[in-house]
Structures are given as structure tokens and as C-alpha cells.
N, C-alpha and C positions, 0 to 999 in steps of 0.2 A: 504494500500500500504506500510505502514511503516514496515510490517512484512516480506516483500520480501527482498531477497538478494540485496546488494547495486548495483550490476551491472544491475539487472532487474529494480530497481528504476530509475537508470540513463537512461536506454534505454526508459522507459515509459515517464519520464520527457522530454527527448529530442524529442520524437515523439509528445507529446502534444504541446511542444513549436513550432515544425514545423507546426502543425495544426493551432495553434494560429496565426502564421505569414504567413499562406496561402502558405506554401511550400509543395504543394500536390505531387510533383514529388518524394519526398523521403519517402512517407508513403503509406500504403495500406488501403483503405477505401472500405467497401462493403455496398451497399445500401440494407437495410433489408425490410422496409415497410414504405411507405410514406416518412416522413422526418427523420425517424429513420435509423441510420447507425451503422456500426460496424468497429472499428479501430483495426487492427491486429498488435500486437507487440509481436514477438516471439510466445510463447504459450499462451499469454494473449489476451483477447478480451475485449474491452471497448465499451459498448453500449452508444451512444450519439445522440444528435440532436442539431441543431443550430436554434436559434430563435432571431431575431433582433440583429444579430452580436454577440450573446452570445452563447458559447458552453456549453451545459448542459451534463455532464457525469452522466449516470444513474446507470450503473453497470460495474463491472470488474469481470471477471472470467477466469478460464482456460478452454479452449475449447478442448474437448476430441474427438469430432466427426466433420464431415464436415458440419453438419447442426446445425444452431444456435437453442438452446432449445426454444420451443414455450413460456414457462413461462418467459424467459428473454425478449422476444419481447413484451409480454403482459404487463409486468411491465413498460417497456419503453413507451409503448403507453399510459398508465395511466398518467405518468409524462408529456408526450408530450401534452396531452389534457388539463391537469391542467395549464400548462404554456402558451399554445397558445390560449386558449379560454378566 
């Protein structure tokens, strides 16, 4: 994230803070599969899940199509299973 322009860093940080404080009205979250979700911030997508009140961010990428790449979901599922089992 440190390689991103400062305005993008600020937007991502602010959105993560809103998620942390459970201010869901100001953010866009898409359910992907099971407990895995996608947080949309401008052109960026953050794949994450929540377990025992902790938010785990797995990946961040620039989404170029409407469909989330299957490999991104697969990676998130592996992390999800490691943490929740």
C-alpha cells in the first residue's frame, strides 16, 4: 500500500477505519463466498474476512472486471480455513 499515491492511501485508510468502527453505511462490502468479503475502495479491492472480532485482510488488488478473479477467492479461502479451524 505504501507504493500508492497519498490520496489513495488516505481513502483506503479511512475506509478501513470505518470498517473497524462498524460504520457500514459509508462503505461498500460485497459478500464473495462464505465468510469471505470484498471491500471496494475506488478501483481497489480488498479481500477480507472477520473472525472473533478481528478483521483479516488477505489481498489488495485493482479490479479490472466485474467478476472477482477465482484465484483471489481461493487464496482467501486458504487463509480463512487456517485461521478459523
